[in-house]
N, C-alpha and C positions, 0 to 999 in steps of 0.2 A: 561650481554651483550641488547645492546638498538637493538630496533624497529622500524619502521615505522608504524603509526599510521594514519589510518586515524580520523581524530577528526572532528565534527561536530561542525561546527561554528552559525549557523544557520538554522532558521527552518520557513516555512509562509505556508500557505492555502489559498484556494479561495472556496467559495460556490456560484453559482447560488442566486439569488434576490428568484424565485419562489420555494414556500413549498407546495408541494402536503403531506396532510396528510392523515390520515387511514379512516378518513368518509368522505372524498370527492373520495378516491379510493372506498369505498363500496358503491358508488352511483353509480360505472361506469361497476364493476365486483360482482359475487357474495361473499363477503368476509365482514368483520365488522373489526372496531378496535378491540373488544376482542380479536376474531380469530388470528389477526394479532401478536398483542401484547402476547399474550398469547404464540403461536409458535416461534416466532422469537425474541421479545422485542424491536420491529420496530416502533414507534410513526407517525412519519415522513420521507420525503425523502428532496433532494432540484432535481428541474430540469432545464436542459439547456435552457433558451430561442429562440427563433429561431433565427438562425444567428448566436450563440453562439456558438463557436466548442470546440473542445478537446484543440487545441492549445491556444484558450483562457483565457481556465480554468487556464492551464499549465502555460501563462504568467502571469496574475495574481499571482498566487503563488510563482513563480520563483521570482518576483520581491517582494514579501513578504519576503522571504527568504535571500534575498540579503542585503534587507532593516534591517532584526533582525540580521545579519552577521554582520551588516556596512563595507561591501566591496566593491568594483566596478565591477559590470559588466565583466569590459573589464579584471579583473585579473582571471577570469573562462576560462579555456582551454579543458574540456571536460564536455559537458551537455548527458547524460542520461537516456529517457523520457521513463520510463514504461506504454504502455496504450496497451489496445485489441481494441481502436474505437478510430484511428486517422483521423485525419480529410482528406487524401486520402489514396489508396494505396501506390501510392510514390509522393512526396517524405517522409521523414520521417516526423512528426509532432515536433521533436527536433531541425527541423534546421529551422522552422518558429520560433521556439522560439529564438533560436540564433540569427535569422535575427531581433527581435522586441525589442532583448537585444542589438541592435549593436553591436554582437562580428565575429569578421569574423577570428577567429583565432581556432588552435584547431581541437578537432571533437565534431559532434554531431550525434545520434544516438537514435531510438528506440529499446526498447526490450520488447518481450509480452511473459507472463508467466501468463497470466489473472488474477486472485486475488492474486496471489505471486510474481507481476513483481514488487512491490518495493523492496520486499526483493532482488530478482533477480539482480535487476536494481544496488542495494546499493551493492550487493557484488560484481558486474563487476565493477564499481568504485573503490571501496577497493582495487581491484587487479590489477588495474590501476596506481592508487599513489602507493599502497606499490611496484612497480616493478620499480619506477620513470620514466614514460611514462608522467606523467602528476600530477601538481600540486595542482590545486583547481578545485572541480567537485560540478556540479551541478544536482543533483540526484530527480528525478519529478515523482508522479504517478498523470495520469490523466485521467480522465475516461466521457465520456456520455453514457451510457448505458443506457438510457432512448430510444436512438435512433435504437437499436439491441431487444427494447421489443414486447413481443407478449400481446399488451393492454387487452387481453381476454380470456388471460391463467392467473388466479388467484395465480398458483402457484409458477409464476415465477415476474409476474410484480410488486408485493407487497414486493416483497425482495430488489429493484435496487435503488440507485439514482446517480447523477452526483456531480463532484466534484475533486478536487487535492491539492495536498501538495506534499511539497518540501523542503529540505535540502542543506544546501550547507557543503561539505567535504572539509578539507586541510590536507595534508600529513605531519603528524609533526615526529621529531624524540622522544620518548619516552622510559623512560629505559626497557623496555621488562619484565613488569611485568605484572599480573593481576590486577595491580592496575591502570595502565596507562590510560589515557586518551584516547577516540577514539571508535575503533569498534575491538573486541578483536578477534573475531570469526564470521565465516558465514557458514551454511550450507547449501547446497539446494542440493532437489531429485526431480525426474519425473518418470512416471509411465504409459506410453502409454495406458496400457491395461484400461485404462479406462476413454478412450476417450467419451463416449458416453452415460454416466452419469451425463456428462456437457460440453455441446458445443453449437457453432452454426450452424445451418441448412444452410451456404450460404459460399460462398468466390470467389472470384475472378477469379480462377481454375476450381473450384467443378461445380457451378452454373450460375457465373457471376453475381450474385447479394449480397448483404449485407446479408439477412438471419435474422432470430430471434432466438434468445437466448432459450435452452432447456436444462431439468434438472430432473434427478432422483430424487427429493431435500429425500427420504430416503436412498437412496445409498450413497448421499454423505453425509448425518450425520452422517451414520454408517463408513466411512471410517475416516474422519475427525478428531475425538479426538486421534487416534493411529496413525494414520501420523503425526501430531502437535507436540505430546511430543516426537515421534521417533528422529527429530532432536536438540527438545531443552534438550534429553537427550546428543544429542551426544555434545553440546556446552558447557552444564556443565563437558563433560568429557574432553573434547581440555583444556576449562579454571583451571581445579579443583576446579572451584565455584559450588554451589550448590543454590536450591531454597529459601535459606534463605537470602541468599548472596543479592538476587534481590530485588531493589527498587522498581522498578516499573514493570508490565507485557501490553506489549501495543502489544493485537491480531492483524490481522484481522477481523476487523468488520462485521461480515455476518452474526450470528445469538448467541443471547444471552443464550440461552442453551448449544452452541457448545464453549463457551468463558467458563462458568461455570465450564462444566464437565472437559477441560485440563486443569485449575487453580486447581479444585479438585485434579483432577489423578497425577499432579506432587507438589501437596499440598504448593500453592502459596496462602497467604493469601486472602478472597477477596477483602480486603483494600488496597491493593495492584496493583489491577487488574482495569488499564484505559477502562472504557466502552461510545463508544458515537453513538454507532449503531441505541440508539433508536431516534437521533437526525438527522442519518445521511444513516440511512439506512444500504444495503452495496454498498459501493462506487470502489469495487476489488482494484486496484490498487492506488486509489488514498486512502485506509480506512485507511492504520496503518499512512501513514505521518499528514493526516488529523488530529488524535487521538492525533497525537503527538503532534502538534502544540496546540492541545487544553489544553493538560497536560501541556506544556512548559509554556503557557502563562497564564494561573490561577497557577503559581506557586509551581504545585506538583511535575513537574520532574526541580532538580535544579541541579549544578554544582558537579560533583563528584559521581550522581547517576548511580548505575548500572541500565540498561534498558535491557529489555529483548524485542525482536519483534519476531513474528510468523507469518504465510500465508500459505494457502492452497489454491489452481486455479483447474480450468478444465486442465484437462490434463490426471490423476493428475499431479499440481507443488506442491510443499510443501517445506518452510526452513525456517530459523531461523538465527536472526541475533544478535550479545549479545554485548554492546558498554554501555562505562560510558561518562556518559554526559561531 
């Protein structure tokens, strides 16, 4: 029996030009390159320039993805943009991207699931495409987390950076087997009991301010590995595939120790893990498509490869996506 799959036609990314190194951060707050690298694996992060907004990052990543997919922007009838740092409270940053690309049909909207945002956006677009509501989608993760950081808090300001990544998806009829190209399965979770462990202390309704990111680092670390493996096991159960079948594991790039521990628990070989956290830091919803774009560009991810994506973010939210390139 055949099935409609959301096939990835191409991907792209964008990073702001300004790079902020650990050494430069150490001149601002009580920290050091050694302390940051040992605990997180991060060596540098990119920071959006003054006047450079989330929409600008998203537009550049979208254009790169369209060019890589070799499709015209006018063929896109759905844009789902994952971000926790929109240009405005409303309208959605996605409509700014839609306008910049010259698209005036279909739908464009933002989705907010913090660091899990790209997985949630991918699952949302996949369901729309498989239902036949749309034919070709642009899924974007874009963030300017530098705008919501307390630069005096060394526990958070060293972790995050700015960036954007995007993929182009197209609905295609496939044989309906685990060997199909495209998204094979997605699994999403959330648990609001953990809100206070990772949140922003402001908002239009509560404080009428933007606020700053606040995090209980040890608590987040403690929950991360278990939650991540939960949705990956679900992906394996849904498809009949195993860790041995995975060609590439592309996790949310938050902390190297979390990534290493997750891969070890899942019995995924280290050489199959894509790591970019050292170069980008935690770019929240942008981190998975940024890492994916790196692995595609350098030739690691090739047509037919089985790719496992996962993320966890504030809320808590977490999710996985299993796809064949």
